[in-house]
N, C-alpha and C positions, 0 to 999 in steps of 0.2 A: 623741348623743355618738359613736356608731359611725360615722355619716356623716362627722363631722369628722375622726376618726382615719383613715378610709379616704382622705379628701381630702388629709390631711396626708401620709400614706404615698405617695400618688400624686405629690404635689408634690415630696416628697423624692426619689423615684425619678427624676423629670424633671430635678431639679437635679443629681443625680449624673450623669445622662447628658449634661448640658450642660457640665459641668466640663471634660472632656477636649477638647471642641470649642473652648471658649474658650481653654484652654491652648495648643492647636495654633495658633489664630489669633494669639495673642500671640507665640508663638515665631516664626511666619512674619514677623510685623510687625517684630520685633526684628532679624531678620537680612535684612530687605529693603533694597533700595536707595532706598527712598522718602525724601522730604525729612525731615530730622530733626524738624521741627515737626509734620509729619503723623504720624510714628511716635510722638512724645510724646503728642499729642492722642488718638491711637487707644488707646495703652496706658492713659492716664488714664481714658478712657471704659470700657475693659475692666475696670479696677480696680473700678469701681462695681458692675458685673455680678458680678465675682468675689466681692466682699464679700457681695452679696445671696445668691448661690448657697451660699456657705459658711454663712450664717445659716440658710438653709432646710434644708440637710443636717444641721446641728448642732441644729436645732430651737430656735434662739435668736431667730428673727425676731419682731418685734413687729407685723408686718403681719397683717391679717385674711386668712383663707383666699382670699377672692375677690381681694384685692390681690396675694397671692402668685401666684395663677393668672395674673393679668394681667401681672405682672412676668416670670413664666416665659415667657409668650408674647412679650413684648418682648425677652427675652434670646435666645429662639429666632430672632426676626427679626434681631437684631443679628448673631448667628452666621451666619445664612444670607446676610445682606448682605455681611459681610466675607469670607466664604468665596468668594462669587461676584464681588464687585466690587473688593476690595482688590488682588488680583493684576493686574487690568486697569488700575487706576489707577497702579500702580507701573510697569508696562510701557509706559504711554502717554508 
């Protein structure tokens, strides 16, 4: 049980750390000069990640710990991709 609590605490801390990154990405996307369809699709995709992060932080997720860990990795990848690629797509 202790390992599960530690894992849950670690996942919650990761989710807390990812929240501001996702918020910053969404703020940048909203104010960008990108095509409105791209903005809409990006924000909708980000919404799924935001809901997931909220559930992890609040402890209300129904996912197993290994699924949470995998989704946190995907969320990290999403953030990294949009932080590095979205500005280039908009300026192209």
